[in-house]
Structures are given as C-alpha cells and as structure tokens.
N, C-alpha and C positions, 0 to 999 in steps of 0.2 A: 215314215215314208208315205207320201200322198200321191194318189193317182188323179189326174185331171178328169173332170166330167166328160163323158162321151155319149150321154143319152139324156133325154128330157126327164124331168121329175114326174113322179106319179103320186097319187094320193096315198098317204100312209096306211099301213095295215099292221095289226098287232103281231103278225107272223103267219107262217104257213099253217094250214090246218093240220091237226095232229092225226097223221095216218098211222095205221097199225104197222108195226115194224116186224119184218121177218127175222127170226132169230136163227142164225146158223149154228148148228149143233155139230161139234167135232167129236166123233165117237172114239178118236184115237186114245188108247189108254195112257194115263200119266203115271210115270214111275215115281214112287215116293221113296226117296232115299234119305237116310239120316246124314246130316252134314258133319264133316270131320271138324269143323270149326265152330259151329253154332249149336246151342242146346235147344230144348223144346220151347224155351221162351225167347228164342231168337237173340240170345246173348252169346258172346264169345266164350268158349269153354276154357276152363282153367288150364287143362292139359295142353290146349292149343297155344295159349299165351306162354306157358312154360317152354314149349318147343321153340317158339320164336325167340324167346329170351336166351335160351341155351345156344341156339344157332348164332345169335348176335355176340354172345360172350366168346364162342369159339371162333369167331371171325368168318363163319360160313355164310358169306353174303348171298351166294346163289341159292342156298337153301332157304334163307329168309325170304328172298324174292319169290321162290316157288310156293312157299307157304301163304304168303300174303296176296299174291296175284289174283286168286279166284274170288277174293272178298269184294263186296259191294263198297263204294266209296264211304258210305256212312259207317260200315264196320271197320274200315281202315282207320277212320277218325276215332272210333271207340278204342281201337288198339293203342293208339298214341296216349289216350287217357289212362289205360290200364298198365302200361309198362312204366318203370321208374323214370323220373325226370332226366336222370343222367344217361338214360338209354335212348332217348327220343332222337337225338342228333344222329346217332349211329343207324337207327331204324330208318330215318328219312334218307340218309345217304344210301342205304342198301336198296331201297325201293324208290329211288328218285324218279324213275320213269312212270311210277304209279301215283306220284304226288300231283294229281290234277287239281283244277280249281274246285271240283266237286268235293274232294277230300277236305280242303281247307274250309269250304263253306259249311261243312257238317261238323267241323272240329270245335271243341270247347274253346271259349274265348281266351281263357288263361293259358291253355296249352298252345293255342295258335300264336298268341302274342310271344310267348317264350321261344317258340320255334322260328317265327319270323325274324326275331331279333338276331338270330344266328345266320340268316341268309343275306347275301349281297343284294343291293337294290335292283340289279338287273334280273335276278331270279324272281324277286317279289313282283316286279313289273310284268314278267312273262306269265306268272301265275294269275295275276289280276286281269290281264288281257283275255284270258280264257274263261273268265267267270262272268256271270250276269252282273249288270251294273250295280245292283243293290248288294250283292255278295262282295264285289270288289271294293265297294265303299266300306263295308264292314271290316274288311281286311286292312284297309289303309287308314281308316279314321283313328285307330288306336295308336298309330305310330307317332313319335315325336314330330314336331313341325319340320325339323331339319331332315329327318328320314322320309317324311312324306314328300318333300320337294325332290329328294334324290330319286325316289321311286317314280314319281310322276315325270321326271325328266327322261326316264328310260322308256316311257310308254309312247305308243303311236299318238299323234296329235288328236285324232277323233276320240280315242279312249280317254286320253288325258282331259280333254275338254268336258266329257260327260261326267267324269269323277270330280273334277274341280267344281262343276256346277252343283253336283249333289252335296259336296262338302260345304258349300255356301249356305245350305239350308240348316235350320236348327237341328240339334241332336234329337233323335227319336221322333222325327217328323216324317210325314209322308214323302217329302222330297228326298230324305235319306233312304227310305225304304223302297221307293218305286224303281221299276226297271224302265229304261228308255227304249227298249226294244218292243215297239208296237206296230201294228198294221192299221193304218188310217187311210181311208179312201173317200171319194166324193159319192154322195147319194145318187147322182145321176147315172152311175154305172149299173149295168144289168148283172144278174147272177152269173151268166156265162162269162161276161168280161172279167169279173172278179176271180172266177175259177181259173180262167186262162192266165190271169196275172199271177196268181199264186203258184201255178204250175211252172210258168216260165221264170219265176224268180226264186225257185226253191233252193237253188244251190248257193247257200251262203248269204243271201240277201234278205232273208226272213228270220224272225225269231225261231229258236229251236222248238219251243213249245208255245202254243197259244190256243185259246178256246173260243174267242170271239173277235170279230172285226169291228173297229171303231169307225163310225161314219162321221165325217166332219164337213163343215161348210167352207166357203172360200177364205174365211179368216182363221181356219184351223180350229174352230170351236166345235166340240162334240155335239152332234144333233141326234145320235142314236147308236145302237149296237146291233150286230147281227151274229147270233151264235152259229157256230160251224154246223150244228145239227140242222138248223133252219136252212142254211146255205145248201147243204148237200141234198136236201129233200125238196128243193124248189126247182121249177122249170128254168132253163137257161135264159129265156127271154123276159123273165120277170125283173122289174127294176128293184134295186136294193131298197128304194123308198117304200116298196110294198111289203117287204119282209122284215125290215129292221124294226127294232123296238125303240120308240122315241123316249119313253120314260127310263131314265137311268140314274144311278147314284154317282154323283161326281165328287171326287175327293180333293179338297183344296190342298195345295202343295205344302202348306204350313201346318196342316192338321196334325195333332199328336197321334202317335201310333196306337195308343190305347183306344182313342176315339175311332180310329180306322178299324180296329178289330171289332169294336161294338157295331159299327155300320155293317160289316161283313156278316156278323152273327145275326143282326136284326133282320136284314134283307136277304139272307142266304145267298150271298154273292160268290161267284167263282173268280171273277176279276172285276176291276173297276178302273175307270179312267181318272187320271190325276191332272188337274188343271192349275195353271198359274194365276196370278192376280188379275190378269186380263181375260181369263176364261179360255185360254188356248190349251190344247192337249199337249202335255209334256211328258207323259209316261203312263204306266199302269201298275197296279198292285194286284197280285194274284193270291189265291187262297193259301198256297203253300207257305208264303211268307207270313200270312196272318196266323197260321197255326203256331209258328214259332213265337210270334208276339203274345198270343194268348197264354202259352206256357210260360213265357218269360214274365209277363205282367202278373199272372196269378202267383208265381213263385216269389216275385219281389214283394207283393203285398203280404203274403204269409210270413215271410222272413222279417219284413219290416215290423210286423206286429210283435215279434219276439225279440227284436233287437239283435238278430244274429248276423247282421251285415249281409254280404253278398250270398253267403250260404253255400258257396261252391266248394266242393272238396278239393278242387284243383287250384283254388285261390292261394296265393303265396301266404305263408304262415304269418308273417309280420302284419299283413293287411287284415287278416281275420282277427288276430289278437287286438289290433288297434280298434277295429269297429265294435267288437264285443265289449272291450274294456271301457270304452266311452259310455255305452249305455249302462253298464254296471255301475259306473261312477255316479250317473244320474239317479239310478235306482237307490244307490246308497244314500244320497241326499234325501230322497222321499221317505226312505225307511227311518232316517233320523228325525224327520218331521213327525212321522207317526209315533215314534218312541217318545217324543216330547209331550205328546198328548197323554201317553201312559204315565210319564213322570209327574204330570200335573195332578194325577189322581192317585199318587203313591200312597197317601194316607188311607184312602178308601180300600185299596188293595190289601194294605197291612191288616185292616180290620177283618177282611174276609178273603183268605188266600184262594178260595174256590174261584173267585173272579179271574185270577191269573190262568186257571185251567180252561175256563169257558171262553175267555176273551179272544184267543186265536181262531176259535171256531166261527165266531161272529164275523170277524174281518175276512177270514178265508172264504166263507161261503159267499159273502158279498163280492169278493174279488172274482170268484168263479162265475157268478151270475153276470157280473159286468163284462167279463171276457166273452160270454156267449152273446150278449147284446151288442157289444162292440164289433165282434166279428160279423154279425148279420148286417149291422149298419154300414160298416166299411165295404162289404161286398155289395150292398144295395147301391151305395154311392158309386162304386167302381163300374157297375153294370148299368147305371142310369135308371135303375128301378126306383130310386128315391129322388124325387124332384120337389120343387117348391109347391107343387099342387098337392102332394100327398105327405108332406112332412109332418103336419099336425096329426094326421091319422096314424103315422108311424110312432109318434111320441105317445099318443094315447094307447096304442096297442102295447107298447112296452110298459106303460104305466100299469095296465091291468095284469100283464104277465108278472111284473114285479110284485104287485100286491098278492097275487095267488102264490108265488114262490115264498114270500115273506110269511104269510099265514100258515102255509103248509109246513115249511121248515121250522117256523117258530113253535107250532103246536107239537111237532115231533121232539124238538129240543126241550120244551117245557115238560113234556111227559118224562123224558129221560132224567131231567134235573129233579123232578118230584120223586121219582123212584129211587134215585141215588142219594140226594141230599135232604129230601123231605122238607123243603123250604118253599112255601107257596109264593112269597114275595120275590124270591130269586127266579122262580118260574115265570112270574109276571114280567120281570125285567128282561128276561131272555126273549120272551115273545115280542115285546115291544121293540127291543133292540134289533131283533132279526127282521121285523117288518120294516122299521125305518131304514136299516142298512140295505135291505133288498130294493126298496123304492129308490134309495140313493144310487144303488148300483145300476138299476134299470135306466134311470134318467141320465146318469153320467155316461153310460155306455152308448146312449143315442145322441145326447146333446153335445158332448164333446167332439165326436167326429163331425157332426153337422156344422158346429161352430168353426172348426178348423177348415172345413171345406169352404165355408163362406169367406174365411180369411185367406183363401188361396194357398193353404198349407196342406200338404198330403196327409190326410188323416191316418193312413196306414203307418206312417213313420213315427208320429209322436203321440198318438192317442193312448197307447199303453201306459206311458209314464203318467199322464194326467189322471187317467181312470184309476190306476192302482193307487195313486196318492189320495184320491177322493174316497175310495172304498176302505182303505186302511185307516186313514186319519179319522174320518167321520164314523167308521165302524167302532173304533176304540172310544171315540167321544160319546156316541149314543149309548153304548153299553155301560161305560164307567160313569157317565153323567147320570144316567137313570139309577144306577146303583147308589150313587151319592144322594140323589133326590129321594130315594126310598129308604135311606139310612140303613142299608143292609149291613149286618155285623154278625 
C-alpha cells in the first residue's frame, strides 16, 4: 500500500539522534504458577497428553476442548505431533474452533500434510486466508496440483492472486518465503502524516505485525527504511527523508532461502525488502521466518552428511526406509571397493596375521579425521566463510592439521605395536601408513566438498560417500602396500 507524496523532499539523515529512553517500571508482583500442561522445559507434560488421549478415546469432546483451549498455538501444534496418527483427525474435530492458521503454521510438515489431506478444499482455503502469505504458501505448495487448484478456487480473488504469484517462484526462494503485507510510503511525507496514516488505517488495512516502514519512489523502488523506534521518537513536522535510512539490504525475489538467512545473520536484520527483477518492492521477509530457515537448513546439512534422509520422526515409514536404504546401497558398493584392495594383498596378510588386526585401525582413524575436516569444510561453505579468496589457506591449514594428526597418532600406534609385537619394522609401517592416511583424510575432507561446490553439487549430500571411499580404500592400500614393500613376515 503506497501513499502519494504530500510534502517536499529534505536532505537525508541517518536517523534521529539517540536520546536516552525513560524506562517504565511496573512494580506489580507477577504470580509464578506451574502450568498444568507444560513442564519446566516448556514441553507438554506426559500426564497432560494422556488426559487428552483418554478424553478422545471416551468421546468427551468438551473435555478435550477445555484441556486444549488454554494452550498457545505452537503447543497445540506440538500436541498433534505427540498423539498417535490415528487420533489426529478426532483431535482436530474436537478443537475445530482452535484450529487457526497459527496452529497450522507451527505444525510439523508431515503432520500438517496428513491432516490437510483429510480436510475439504473449502476448509483449507478458509485456513489459508487467515494465515500470512508465506505460511499459506507453505500450506498449499505441498498439495497435489489438482488439490491446489481446488483450494485456490475457494479463496478470495486477492488472496488467490497472492498465493498463485508466490507459487510461480522457485521452491525455497525468497519469493516463496516473503510476505506481501508491507507498508510502503513516499519519502515526501512527514512523520506526522505517516503516524496519522497508520492510525487511520489500523483496522484491518495494515499488517498485523511490522517493525519498519519501507520508503519507495514513484516507480515503487525502495529508497530507504524507517524503523518504528525512529518514527515514534521524531517530531511530527520532520520529513521522512530526514529520518529514514537509505542504506538497506535488498533481497532479490529469486534468491535461495539459505542465502537469505546468511544475509540476515551477517547484517543483523529484523526485516528486509524483497524486490523483483525490475527493482520494484514486492514483499518483505522478517526474522521470524529466517529463524525457521536457519534451523531447517542446519538440520538438512547434518542429516545429509549421515545419509539419514529427512530425519523427521514424523516422516512416513516407507519414505524413511527408502532414503536410508539408498545410501546404504551406495556405501555397500564403496565397502566392496575397499575390500578388493584387501583381497589384492591377501598373500601379505597370510604371512603376518597381525596386519589384519591393525588394518581396521588405520582406515578407521583416517575416516574419523576426514569426517572432522569434511564437517568443518561443509559448514564453512554453507556459511560463506570459505570463498575463492581463502580456499588455498584452508587447504594448507588442513594439510598441517593432518600432518600433526598423522605423526601424533602414528607415534602412539607404533609404541603400542612395539610393546605388544616387538617388531620394529611393523612399527615403522604403522607410522608411515598413519601419516599417509591422515594426510589423505585431511585433503579428501577439504578438497572433495570444495570440488562438489564448484560443480554446483550440494557437498552436504554426497561428500560422505566419496570421502569414506578415499579413506578406506587408500588406508588399506597404504598399510598393506608398505607391509609388502618392507617384506613383513
């Protein structure tokens, strides 16, 4: 919503002077009472959940409603995750008046999808219309195309147009994430004009929550922002041009949500304007949405490194089995490759059975060291700490760490071998193999993720397979090859 200019422009100013704020101290005592539903960690108590389930089983709908009604929407969403899947439909029916858009926005994706599948299109449309645009998009985007069209057909034209526009943007982009509920005004307005405008349009014409006003020019291009704290502390006759901040972080509508989160983290943003290809203001992203992104992206990267799939305990069982089994099949192939190296040195192992005892230690320690390096590298790439400018420094850093690990672990292993087997040449082979595999692990852990990033492949998804193959295969090769070269018997 844009207000036409009503005052001449003034020279820009960084913002109002920082005046000392008077703090109002309310001395009224606050009663601290233990919740009947939440424990000290702010989680739903087990006995509360049992009471809700018992009431559901007994058909006591009114009792279920009375138990759930005092809960925060986020706690109601948690309740749906904690009851059995076959109880969720009955719970939703019992508390239908409490099933607000806020509850669905806080609900686990898999739980929400299963629940939405049981609702008619009209009910879903009504829920979506009471949600912020970004939350409504998250609700509708997971539906089948046919179901999406049915829900959109039940919505008001304005809401439908906003959601259809968002769905046209790439998945996990700023366009999907942004809210179109923004306040945009012309910089020619005065502070008093803006305050009067906000007051007169407060009943349903403004966003429910906002932290700053976006200032736009005649082409609807953002030219600055004005925080509410500045606005309320400035004289009424001052022009917005004198209190607004012209330097701002603009988010392209096609930017990936992970990059959006990094921008918010780097510049400590509360909200940011989203612009289309022509530079026009089309929405905003707020920090509450970014918190969810940071949690989601961090969880995805950690689970991708382990090959555990989505990792959500509410994910359908067949999807979890499918995702995990696929990676285990790949790991089986890499294990067979490593075993082929062992088979090639079968004669050497037969001469000295002790090699079979020590061999898993060499490859295992290399794998652990590589996992450490890989985790650091993937995180550095994800947070933009690792760039083209400091890649070589990162590689050399891991080179020296790998050397230190190799010499330290090798010396300790050699001492143990000497005490147990009293074989100097075996101890020498252990030291050399441990050093070589540590260097291999360090370089693999840093070079493979960097290489995958250069190829536009998510290093968090496939790095583990390649790195494990390198440390196992070359670890066996280094140890058994050196044993053969030294003619251990």
